[in-house]
C-alpha angles and dihedrals in degrees: 000000000000091000092046090053092046091051091051091049091048090056092050096259094127098159092049089049091051090049091053092046090051089053088050090050090054094045093047105029095174094054115098095192098087091051092046089054092048092047093050094045093049091046092050089051092052092248093133099165092055090042090055092050091051091045089054088056088055091052091052087061098035115016091189098056105133096195092055092048089048093052090050093048100044095034089051091050091050092049091046093048091049093048094046090049091052092049092048092050090050091049088237097125102127120204091249092050090048091050091048091048091049091051092049091048089051091051090047092053090048092051097046116091137170090258093057093107091133096068099096122066116233121233116247135176103198133058144267101354116101120223120218131230092246089104110101091227091056093048090050090050090052091050091047092052092046091050091049092050092049092047092047093052098049119108112268131176114285090238096064100108093178093064115074089194095051112139096018115153122251 
């Protein structure tokens, strides 16, 4: 079933692949592989909420799965950034929300380090093997995400309505 799903995904039939992997998840409830494939496929498609849900299924089966934790972390950041940007554009950023966002940005900066190269999931097309971040493209993607997070959390003038993190504390 994993191979059947992977073949469907490889031919661009992502929803069919996800359907097959969900069947595999039902047939083999202790196996994390179907959920890992679903999480990665949803993440690659920019469907971060669904990717996070599937990654949580992986963590139920393997609490130490780095790829699942990565999808949850980066997918969550992308969803949060998008939502904060929308709120900021709509002028609906309440003082409490702004304070909470500032606190979360501060915690994020404190938890980010130069050796955080494992914070971006790699794209893969086959299951269930995990690719590593040794690939130069993957390392560049990690650096790009880290640079974006650092840039997004720097203090900017209060009047910058395009930046959801404007005014965050250092």
